N, CA, C and O atoms as CSV, one atom per row, in Angstrom:
chain,resi,resn,atom,element,x,y,z
A,1,MET,N,N,-4.409,-11.577,3.817
A,1,MET,CA,C,-5.343,-10.547,4.233
A,1,MET,C,C,-6.022,-9.969,2.990
A,1,MET,O,O,-5.444,-9.919,1.904
A,2,ARG,N,N,-7.235,-9.548,3.183
A,2,ARG,CA,C,-8.024,-8.912,2.129
A,2,ARG,C,C,-8.274,-7.468,2.542
A,2,ARG,O,O,-8.556,-7.190,3.707
A,3,ILE,N,N,-8.169,-6.543,1.580
A,3,ILE,CA,C,-8.423,-5.132,1.867
A,3,ILE,C,C,-9.494,-4.619,0.917
A,3,ILE,O,O,-9.397,-4.761,-0.302
A,4,ILE,N,N,-10.521,-4.019,1.514
A,4,ILE,CA,C,-11.644,-3.491,0.742
A,4,ILE,C,C,-11.773,-1.992,0.988
A,4,ILE,O,O,-11.698,-1.529,2.127
A,5,ASN,N,N,-11.966,-1.247,-0.085
A,5,ASN,CA,C,-12.308,0.167,0.023
A,5,ASN,C,C,-13.826,0.189,0.198
A,5,ASN,O,O,-14.570,0.053,-0.773
A,6,THR,N,N,-14.279,0.362,1.436
A,6,THR,CA,C,-15.716,0.295,1.716
A,6,THR,C,C,-16.459,1.524,1.190
A,6,THR,O,O,-17.658,1.450,0.922
A,7,THR,N,N,-15.774,2.634,1.042
A,7,THR,CA,C,-16.405,3.836,0.495
A,7,THR,C,C,-16.822,3.603,-0.953
A,7,THR,O,O,-17.907,4.015,-1.365
A,8,ARG,N,N,-15.965,2.946,-1.721
A,8,ARG,CA,C,-16.205,2.722,-3.151
A,8,ARG,C,C,-16.708,1.303,-3.460
A,8,ARG,O,O,-17.032,0.983,-4.603
A,9,GLN,N,N,-16.767,0.446,-2.399
A,9,GLN,CA,C,-17.159,-0.961,-2.586
A,9,GLN,C,C,-16.271,-1.645,-3.629
A,9,GLN,O,O,-16.753,-2.311,-4.546
A,10,GLN,N,N,-14.955,-1.457,-3.457
A,10,GLN,CA,C,-13.958,-2.017,-4.366
A,10,GLN,C,C,-12.929,-2.816,-3.577
A,10,GLN,O,O,-12.544,-2.421,-2.476
A,11,ILE,N,N,-12.488,-3.928,-4.131
A,11,ILE,CA,C,-11.432,-4.720,-3.515
A,11,ILE,C,C,-10.085,-4.174,-3.961
A,11,ILE,O,O,-9.820,-4.059,-5.158
A,12,LEU,N,N,-9.236,-3.839,-2.996
A,12,LEU,CA,C,-7.881,-3.376,-3.313
A,12,LEU,C,C,-6.919,-4.546,-3.452
A,12,LEU,O,O,-5.991,-4.497,-4.259
A,13,GLY,N,N,-7.132,-5.575,-2.686
A,13,GLY,CA,C,-6.273,-6.750,-2.770
A,13,GLY,C,C,-6.832,-7.901,-1.980
A,13,GLY,O,O,-7.480,-7.709,-0.951
A,14,GLU,N,N,-6.577,-9.108,-2.467
A,14,GLU,CA,C,-7.059,-10.302,-1.783
A,14,GLU,C,C,-5.930,-11.139,-1.196
A,14,GLU,O,O,-6.172,-12.044,-0.397
A,15,HIS,N,N,-4.713,-10.839,-1.587
A,15,HIS,CA,C,-3.547,-11.590,-1.115
A,15,HIS,C,C,-2.503,-10.613,-0.591
A,15,HIS,O,O,-1.395,-10.519,-1.120
A,16,ILE,N,N,-2.878,-9.888,0.458
A,16,ILE,CA,C,-2.007,-8.862,1.026
A,16,ILE,C,C,-1.213,-9.457,2.182
A,16,ILE,O,O,-1.786,-9.989,3.133
A,17,LYS,N,N,0.091,-9.364,2.090
A,17,LYS,CA,C,0.958,-9.802,3.186
A,17,LYS,C,C,1.159,-8.627,4.136
A,17,LYS,O,O,1.020,-7.469,3.744
A,18,VAL,N,N,1.489,-8.938,5.396
A,18,VAL,CA,C,1.708,-7.909,6.403
A,18,VAL,C,C,3.176,-7.910,6.809
A,18,VAL,O,O,3.764,-8.952,7.101
A,19,ALA,N,N,3.742,-6.724,6.818
A,19,ALA,CA,C,5.115,-6.535,7.283
A,19,ALA,C,C,5.042,-5.691,8.554
A,19,ALA,O,O,4.856,-4.475,8.494
A,20,ALA,N,N,5.190,-6.346,9.697
A,20,ALA,CA,C,5.064,-5.642,10.973
A,20,ALA,C,C,6.315,-5.736,11.833
A,20,ALA,O,O,6.455,-4.989,12.801
A,21,SER,N,N,7.220,-6.640,11.496
A,21,SER,CA,C,8.467,-6.753,12.270
A,21,SER,C,C,9.549,-5.888,11.624
A,21,SER,O,O,9.415,-5.474,10.472
A,22,PHE,N,N,10.594,-5.624,12.353
A,22,PHE,CA,C,11.697,-4.823,11.821
A,22,PHE,C,C,12.218,-5.437,10.527
A,22,PHE,O,O,12.417,-4.732,9.537
A,23,PHE,N,N,12.438,-6.749,10.535
A,23,PHE,CA,C,13.012,-7.429,9.381
A,23,PHE,C,C,12.080,-7.388,8.165
A,23,PHE,O,O,12.521,-7.060,7.063
A,24,THR,N,N,10.798,-7.718,8.355
A,24,THR,CA,C,9.875,-7.733,7.215
A,24,THR,C,C,9.621,-6.332,6.674
A,24,THR,O,O,9.414,-6.158,5.473
A,25,ARG,N,N,9.635,-5.336,7.551
A,25,ARG,CA,C,9.476,-3.951,7.102
A,25,ARG,C,C,10.703,-3.498,6.328
A,25,ARG,O,O,10.585,-2.757,5.352
A,26,MET,N,N,11.877,-3.938,6.758
A,26,MET,CA,C,13.114,-3.543,6.096
A,26,MET,C,C,13.195,-4.151,4.690
A,26,MET,O,O,13.604,-3.473,3.748
A,27,ILE,N,N,12.814,-5.407,4.546
A,27,ILE,CA,C,12.869,-6.092,3.253
A,27,ILE,C,C,11.755,-5.615,2.319
A,27,ILE,O,O,11.991,-5.380,1.134
A,28,GLY,N,N,10.548,-5.474,2.855
A,28,GLY,CA,C,9.425,-5.003,2.053
A,28,GLY,C,C,9.231,-5.819,0.791
A,28,GLY,O,O,9.143,-7.046,0.836
A,29,LEU,N,N,9.165,-5.124,-0.339
A,29,LEU,CA,C,8.965,-5.783,-1.631
A,29,LEU,C,C,10.269,-6.000,-2.392
A,29,LEU,O,O,10.249,-6.424,-3.548
A,30,LEU,N,N,11.395,-5.714,-1.755
A,30,LEU,CA,C,12.678,-5.820,-2.454
A,30,LEU,C,C,12.935,-7.201,-3.028
A,30,LEU,O,O,13.604,-7.316,-4.055
A,31,ALA,N,N,12.434,-8.236,-2.408
A,31,ALA,CA,C,12.707,-9.602,-2.859
A,31,ALA,C,C,11.721,-10.081,-3.929
A,31,ALA,O,O,11.788,-11.234,-4.353
A,32,THR,N,N,10.815,-9.216,-4.365
A,32,THR,CA,C,9.812,-9.640,-5.334
A,32,THR,C,C,10.160,-9.123,-6.734
A,32,THR,O,O,10.547,-7.965,-6.889
A,33,PRO,N,N,10.025,-9.980,-7.750
A,33,PRO,CA,C,10.308,-9.532,-9.116
A,33,PRO,C,C,9.206,-8.619,-9.666
A,33,PRO,O,O,9.467,-7.764,-10.512
A,34,LYS,N,N,7.970,-8.808,-9.180
A,34,LYS,CA,C,6.826,-8.003,-9.598
A,34,LYS,C,C,5.641,-8.381,-8.717
A,34,LYS,O,O,5.534,-9.520,-8.263
A,35,LEU,N,N,4.758,-7.425,-8.480
A,35,LEU,CA,C,3.518,-7.717,-7.746
A,35,LEU,C,C,2.455,-8.193,-8.720
A,35,LEU,O,O,2.206,-7.551,-9.741
A,36,GLN,N,N,1.838,-9.304,-8.407
A,36,GLN,CA,C,0.741,-9.821,-9.224
A,36,GLN,C,C,-0.550,-9.097,-8.846
A,36,GLN,O,O,-0.659,-8.547,-7.751
A,37,GLU,N,N,-1.513,-9.099,-9.742
A,37,GLU,CA,C,-2.812,-8.499,-9.467
A,37,GLU,C,C,-3.418,-9.161,-8.232
A,37,GLU,O,O,-3.403,-10.386,-8.113
A,38,GLY,N,N,-3.948,-8.355,-7.317
A,38,GLY,CA,C,-4.545,-8.867,-6.090
A,38,GLY,C,C,-3.569,-9.017,-4.942
A,38,GLY,O,O,-3.976,-9.233,-3.801
A,39,ALA,N,N,-2.272,-8.902,-5.238
A,39,ALA,CA,C,-1.240,-9.023,-4.201
A,39,ALA,C,C,-0.854,-7.634,-3.693
A,39,ALA,O,O,-1.192,-6.617,-4.298
A,40,GLY,N,N,-0.146,-7.617,-2.580
A,40,GLY,CA,C,0.329,-6.358,-2.033
A,40,GLY,C,C,0.986,-6.571,-0.688
A,40,GLY,O,O,1.121,-7.695,-0.206
A,41,LEU,N,N,1.389,-5.461,-0.097
A,41,LEU,CA,C,2.055,-5.494,1.196
A,41,LEU,C,C,1.525,-4.371,2.067
A,41,LEU,O,O,1.495,-3.213,1.652
A,42,LEU,N,N,1.106,-4.721,3.281
A,42,LEU,CA,C,0.700,-3.734,4.277
A,42,LEU,C,C,1.860,-3.604,5.252
A,42,LEU,O,O,2.292,-4.592,5.847
A,43,ILE,N,N,2.363,-2.388,5.415
A,43,ILE,CA,C,3.504,-2.138,6.305
A,43,ILE,C,C,3.011,-1.309,7.482
A,43,ILE,O,O,2.449,-0.227,7.307
A,44,LYS,N,N,3.233,-1.844,8.705
A,44,LYS,CA,C,2.796,-1.114,9.899
A,44,LYS,C,C,3.800,-1.272,11.023
A,44,LYS,O,O,4.387,-2.345,11.160
A,45,PRO,N,N,4.017,-0.268,11.815
A,45,PRO,CA,C,3.632,1.118,11.543
A,45,PRO,C,C,4.496,1.682,10.422
A,45,PRO,O,O,5.610,1.213,10.191
A,46,CYS,N,N,3.976,2.689,9.729
A,46,CYS,CA,C,4.724,3.238,8.596
A,46,CYS,C,C,4.104,4.556,8.150
A,46,CYS,O,O,2.884,4.678,8.047
A,47,SER,N,N,4.956,5.534,7.887
A,47,SER,CA,C,4.491,6.799,7.324
A,47,SER,C,C,5.365,7.247,6.154
A,47,SER,O,O,5.174,8.338,5.617
A,48,SER,N,N,6.322,6.407,5.758
A,48,SER,CA,C,7.132,6.721,4.582
A,48,SER,C,C,7.661,5.427,3.973
A,48,SER,O,O,7.925,4.455,4.681
A,49,VAL,N,N,7.811,5.429,2.662
A,49,VAL,CA,C,8.344,4.272,1.949
A,49,VAL,C,C,9.338,4.753,0.901
A,49,VAL,O,O,9.317,5.911,0.486
A,50,HIS,N,N,10.206,3.843,0.485
A,50,HIS,CA,C,11.103,4.140,-0.628
A,50,HIS,C,C,11.080,2.971,-1.595
A,50,HIS,O,O,10.697,1.855,-1.242
A,51,THR,N,N,11.495,3.246,-2.808
A,51,THR,CA,C,11.558,2.203,-3.817
A,51,THR,C,C,12.995,2.023,-4.325
A,51,THR,O,O,13.206,1.568,-5.449
A,52,PHE,N,N,13.962,2.375,-3.508
A,52,PHE,CA,C,15.360,2.160,-3.873
A,52,PHE,C,C,15.622,0.659,-3.936
A,52,PHE,O,O,15.298,-0.068,-2.997
A,53,GLY,N,N,16.193,0.202,-5.016
A,53,GLY,CA,C,16.458,-1.219,-5.192
A,53,GLY,C,C,15.326,-1.985,-5.852
A,53,GLY,O,O,15.485,-3.163,-6.172
A,54,MET,N,N,14.192,-1.340,-6.062
A,54,MET,CA,C,13.071,-2.018,-6.724
A,54,MET,C,C,13.210,-1.857,-8.236
A,54,MET,O,O,13.897,-0.959,-8.724
A,55,ARG,N,N,12.537,-2.751,-8.965
A,55,ARG,CA,C,12.631,-2.749,-10.421
A,55,ARG,C,C,11.326,-2.390,-11.110
A,55,ARG,O,O,11.248,-2.418,-12.339
A,56,TYR,N,N,10.296,-2.051,-10.337
A,56,TYR,CA,C,8.994,-1.778,-10.940
A,56,TYR,C,C,8.248,-0.733,-10.104
A,56,TYR,O,O,8.483,-0.625,-8.900
A,57,PRO,N,N,7.350,0.036,-10.730
A,57,PRO,CA,C,6.561,1.027,-9.985
A,57,PRO,C,C,5.427,0.369,-9.208
A,57,PRO,O,O,4.970,-0.720,-9.555
A,58,ILE,N,N,4.983,1.043,-8.158
A,58,ILE,CA,C,3.889,0.558,-7.317
A,58,ILE,C,C,2.950,1.706,-6.964
A,58,ILE,O,O,3.326,2.876,-7.037
A,59,ASP,N,N,1.733,1.360,-6.582
A,59,ASP,CA,C,0.820,2.327,-5.978
A,59,ASP,C,C,1.012,2.242,-4.471
A,59,ASP,O,O,1.162,1.151,-3.920
A,60,VAL,N,N,1.008,3.389,-3.807
A,60,VAL,CA,C,1.182,3.439,-2.358
A,60,VAL,C,C,-0.001,4.194,-1.762
A,60,VAL,O,O,-0.290,5.327,-2.147
A,61,ILE,N,N,-0.679,3.547,-0.816
A,61,ILE,CA,C,-1.808,4.173,-0.138
A,61,ILE,C,C,-1.438,4.339,1.329
A,61,ILE,O,O,-1.158,3.360,2.020
A,62,PHE,N,N,-1.439,5.574,1.797
A,62,PHE,CA,C,-1.161,5.884,3.197
A,62,PHE,C,C,-2.488,5.967,3.943
A,62,PHE,O,O,-3.431,6.605,3.477
A,63,VAL,N,N,-2.554,5.315,5.111
A,63,VAL,CA,C,-3.814,5.186,5.845
A,63,VAL,C,C,-3.596,5.576,7.312
A,63,VAL,O,O,-2.561,5.248,7.892
A,64,ASP,N,N,-4.567,6.275,7.910
A,64,ASP,CA,C,-4.442,6.677,9.312
A,64,ASP,C,C,-4.995,5.604,10.249
A,64,ASP,O,O,-5.438,4.547,9.800
A,65,SER,N,N,-4.966,5.876,11.530
A,65,SER,CA,C,-5.371,4.884,12.538
A,65,SER,C,C,-6.859,4.549,12.495
A,65,SER,O,O,-7.270,3.523,13.036
A,66,SER,N,N,-7.673,5.396,11.863
A,66,SER,CA,C,-9.105,5.094,11.734
A,66,SER,C,C,-9.407,4.429,10.383
A,66,SER,O,O,-10.568,4.324,9.986
A,67,HIS,N,N,-8.369,3.987,9.687
A,67,HIS,CA,C,-8.470,3.298,8.389
A,67,HIS,C,C,-8.987,4.190,7.273
A,67,HIS,O,O,-9.606,3.715,6.321
A,68,ALA,N,N,-8.726,5.499,7.399
A,68,ALA,CA,C,-9.076,6.442,6.339
A,68,ALA,C,C,-7.835,6.728,5.490
A,68,ALA,O,O,-6.740,6.901,6.026
A,69,VAL,N,N,-8.003,6.777,4.194
A,69,VAL,CA,C,-6.909,7.077,3.277
A,69,VAL,C,C,-6.511,8.542,3.452
A,69,VAL,O,O,-7.356,9.434,3.378
A,70,VAL,N,N,-5.220,8.782,3.684
A,70,VAL,CA,C,-4.738,10.161,3.848
A,70,VAL,C,C,-3.900,10.622,2.665
A,70,VAL,O,O,-3.688,11.821,2.486
A,71,LYS,N,N,-3.417,9.674,1.849
A,71,LYS,CA,C,-2.631,10.045,0.671
A,71,LYS,C,C,-2.558,8.844,-0.269
A,71,LYS,O,O,-2.460,7.701,0.176
A,72,VAL,N,N,-2.606,9.115,-1.563
A,72,VAL,CA,C,-2.446,8.077,-2.579
A,72,VAL,C,C,-1.322,8.515,-3.511
A,72,VAL,O,O,-1.357,9.609,-4.074
A,73,VAL,N,N,-0.332,7.652,-3.666
A,73,VAL,CA,C,0.757,7.910,-4.608
A,73,VAL,C,C,0.655,6.839,-5.689
A,73,VAL,O,O,0.982,5.675,-5.454
A,74,ALA,N,N,0.204,7.235,-6.858
A,74,ALA,CA,C,0.022,6.296,-7.966
A,74,ALA,C,C,1.318,6.172,-8.760
A,74,ALA,O,O,1.946,7.172,-9.106
A,75,GLY,N,N,1.704,4.945,-9.039
A,75,GLY,CA,C,2.864,4.699,-9.894
A,75,GLY,C,C,4.177,5.225,-9.358
A,75,GLY,O,O,4.953,5.831,-10.097
A,76,LEU,N,N,4.435,4.999,-8.073
A,76,LEU,CA,C,5.720,5.428,-7.501
A,76,LEU,C,C,6.833,4.632,-8.176
A,76,LEU,O,O,6.891,3.408,-8.060
A,77,LYS,N,N,7.695,5.325,-8.865
A,77,LYS,CA,C,8.743,4.684,-9.661
A,77,LYS,C,C,9.909,4.220,-8.788
A,77,LYS,O,O,10.063,4.682,-7.658
A,78,PRO,N,N,10.729,3.308,-9.312
A,78,PRO,CA,C,11.926,2.879,-8.572
A,78,PRO,C,C,12.823,4.071,-8.231
A,78,PRO,O,O,12.869,5.060,-8.963
A,79,CYS,N,N,13.522,3.960,-7.123
A,79,CYS,CA,C,14.473,4.978,-6.637
A,79,CYS,C,C,13.792,6.272,-6.208
A,79,CYS,O,O,14.348,7.356,-6.382
A,80,CYS,N,N,12.593,6.160,-5.648
A,80,CYS,CA,C,11.853,7.336,-5.177
A,80,CYS,C,C,11.440,7.161,-3.718
A,80,CYS,O,O,11.575,6.080,-3.145
A,81,LEU,N,N,10.938,8.235,-3.134
A,81,LEU,CA,C,10.522,8.273,-1.740
A,81,LEU,C,C,9.133,8.892,-1.666
A,81,LEU,O,O,8.828,9.822,-2.413
A,82,ALA,N,N,8.284,8.382,-0.767
A,82,ALA,CA,C,6.960,8.952,-0.523
A,82,ALA,C,C,6.728,9.017,0.984
A,82,ALA,O,O,7.051,8.082,1.716
A,83,ILE,N,N,6.162,10.138,1.435
A,83,ILE,CA,C,5.971,10.376,2.872
A,83,ILE,C,C,4.577,10.942,3.118
A,83,ILE,O,O,4.065,11.733,2.326
A,84,SER,N,N,3.966,10.520,4.237
A,84,SER,CA,C,2.730,11.116,4.713
A,84,SER,C,C,2.761,11.044,6.234
A,84,SER,O,O,2.511,9.989,6.816
A,85,LEU,N,N,3.065,12.152,6.867
A,85,LEU,CA,C,3.281,12.159,8.316
A,85,LEU,C,C,2.061,11.760,9.132
A,85,LEU,O,O,2.214,11.372,10.290
A,86,GLY,N,N,0.870,11.837,8.584
A,86,GLY,CA,C,-0.333,11.453,9.321
A,86,GLY,C,C,-0.701,9.983,9.197
A,86,GLY,O,O,-1.720,9.553,9.736
A,87,ALA,N,N,0.111,9.215,8.497
A,87,ALA,CA,C,-0.227,7.813,8.254
A,87,ALA,C,C,0.178,6.910,9.407
A,87,ALA,O,O,1.193,7.140,10.065
A,88,SER,N,N,-0.630,5.873,9.645
A,88,SER,CA,C,-0.309,4.829,10.619
A,88,SER,C,C,0.260,3.601,9.920
A,88,SER,O,O,1.114,2.898,10.460
A,89,TYR,N,N,-0.231,3.360,8.711
A,89,TYR,CA,C,0.285,2.240,7.929
A,89,TYR,C,C,0.190,2.562,6.447
A,89,TYR,O,O,-0.465,3.519,6.035
A,90,VAL,N,N,0.866,1.731,5.658
A,90,VAL,CA,C,0.951,1.926,4.217
A,90,VAL,C,C,0.564,0.621,3.527
A,90,VAL,O,O,0.872,-0.468,4.013
A,91,ILE,N,N,-0.107,0.745,2.399
A,91,ILE,CA,C,-0.413,-0.419,1.563
A,91,ILE,C,C,0.278,-0.215,0.222
A,91,ILE,O,O,0.067,0.794,-0.449
A,92,GLU,N,N,1.104,-1.180,-0.160
A,92,GLU,CA,C,1.784,-1.150,-1.453
A,92,GLU,C,C,1.095,-2.150,-2.373
A,92,GLU,O,O,0.923,-3.318,-2.026
A,93,LEU,N,N,0.703,-1.670,-3.551
A,93,LEU,CA,C,-0.092,-2.459,-4.490
A,93,LEU,C,C,0.480,-2.360,-5.901
A,93,LEU,O,O,1.282,-1.469,-6.179
A,94,PRO,N,N,0.079,-3.261,-6.792
A,94,PRO,CA,C,0.523,-3.145,-8.180
A,94,PRO,C,C,0.107,-1.798,-8.779
A,94,PRO,O,O,-0.954,-1.264,-8.456
A,95,GLU,N,N,0.945,-1.270,-9.639
A,95,GLU,CA,C,0.647,0.001,-10.287
A,95,GLU,C,C,-0.704,-0.068,-10.989
A,95,GLU,O,O,-0.993,-1.032,-11.698
A,96,GLY,N,N,-1.530,0.960,-10.787
A,96,GLY,CA,C,-2.849,1.037,-11.409
A,96,GLY,C,C,-3.987,0.567,-10.526
A,96,GLY,O,O,-5.153,0.805,-10.841
A,97,THR,N,N,-3.667,-0.100,-9.422
A,97,THR,CA,C,-4.709,-0.641,-8.537
A,97,THR,C,C,-5.543,0.466,-7.887
A,97,THR,O,O,-6.769,0.369,-7.843
A,98,ALA,N,N,-4.893,1.508,-7.387
A,98,ALA,CA,C,-5.616,2.590,-6.700
A,98,ALA,C,C,-6.601,3.271,-7.646
A,98,ALA,O,O,-7.743,3.534,-7.271
A,99,ALA,N,N,-6.164,3.556,-8.867
A,99,ALA,CA,C,-7.051,4.205,-9.840
A,99,ALA,C,C,-8.189,3.282,-10.246
A,99,ALA,O,O,-9.333,3.723,-10.363
A,100,ALA,N,N,-7.890,2.012,-10.462
A,100,ALA,CA,C,-8.927,1.053,-10.861
A,100,ALA,C,C,-10.003,0.919,-9.786
A,100,ALA,O,O,-11.172,0.696,-10.102
A,101,ALA,N,N,-9.612,1.056,-8.513
A,101,ALA,CA,C,-10.563,0.961,-7.400
A,101,ALA,C,C,-11.125,2.333,-7.009
A,101,ALA,O,O,-11.873,2.451,-6.038
A,102,LEU,N,N,-10.761,3.361,-7.771
A,102,LEU,CA,C,-11.244,4.736,-7.544
A,102,LEU,C,C,-10.876,5.272,-6.165
A,102,LEU,O,O,-11.586,6.122,-5.628
A,103,THR,N,N,-9.784,4.790,-5.587
A,103,THR,CA,C,-9.400,5.145,-4.214
A,103,THR,C,C,-8.923,6.592,-4.130
A,103,THR,O,O,-8.084,7.036,-4.914
A,104,GLN,N,N,-9.482,7.318,-3.154
A,104,GLN,CA,C,-9.187,8.733,-2.959
A,104,GLN,C,C,-8.993,9.036,-1.477
A,104,GLN,O,O,-9.358,8.244,-0.608
A,105,ILE,N,N,-8.413,10.193,-1.216
A,105,ILE,CA,C,-8.246,10.662,0.160
A,105,ILE,C,C,-9.618,10.708,0.833
A,105,ILE,O,O,-10.586,11.199,0.251
A,106,GLY,N,N,-9.694,10.197,2.058
A,106,GLY,CA,C,-10.936,10.189,2.822
A,106,GLY,C,C,-11.685,8.868,2.762
A,106,GLY,O,O,-12.533,8.598,3.612
A,107,ASP,N,N,-11.381,8.035,1.759
A,107,ASP,CA,C,-12.042,6.734,1.669
A,107,ASP,C,C,-11.711,5.882,2.896
A,107,ASP,O,O,-10.612,5.968,3.443
A,108,LYS,N,N,-12.661,5.072,3.315
A,108,LYS,CA,C,-12.462,4.158,4.440
A,108,LYS,C,C,-12.135,2.771,3.917
A,108,LYS,O,O,-12.724,2.299,2.944
A,109,LEU,N,N,-11.171,2.119,4.589
A,109,LEU,CA,C,-10.753,0.783,4.208
A,109,LEU,C,C,-11.121,-0.212,5.305
A,109,LEU,O,O,-11.198,0.135,6.483
A,110,GLU,N,N,-11.344,-1.454,4.889
A,110,GLU,CA,C,-11.587,-2.536,5.830
A,110,GLU,C,C,-10.530,-3.613,5.586
A,110,GLU,O,O,-10.292,-4.029,4.452
A,111,LEU,N,N,-9.899,-4.054,6.683
A,111,LEU,CA,C,-8.894,-5.104,6.608
A,111,LEU,C,C,-9.526,-6.379,7.137
A,111,LEU,O,O,-10.047,-6.409,8.252
A,112,ILE,N,N,-9.479,-7.440,6.325
A,112,ILE,CA,C,-10.087,-8.713,6.711
A,112,ILE,C,C,-9.016,-9.772,6.745
A,112,ILE,O,O,-8.365,-10.053,5.738
A,113,GLU,N,N,-8.835,-10.368,7.936
A,113,GLU,CA,C,-7.800,-11.407,8.106
A,113,GLU,C,C,-8.179,-12.656,7.370
A,113,GLU,O,O,-7.435,-13.637,7.395
């Protein structure tokens, strides 16, 4: 999947995997040694994530049902928790991706299969 920030005309990721089942949501990024540039994980439904057991920081973008960004957590370190009760899904990206794409609260995203 490809994700574009249409507000900023920036690509957030071109190789985004989707975690929508109980098992894939539970595993998340735990099995990955590091996220490569352009890679990421979209978790749905989801309004909170943790990085317990992870070895690297990530950017986390919380998005509502209308594909608007409701919260951006840049550089979420291992062994931490992030929550946004208004989110429908979450996008986990390599650290620095959100800032590089200028992603902010209110931006609209487009998901392309």
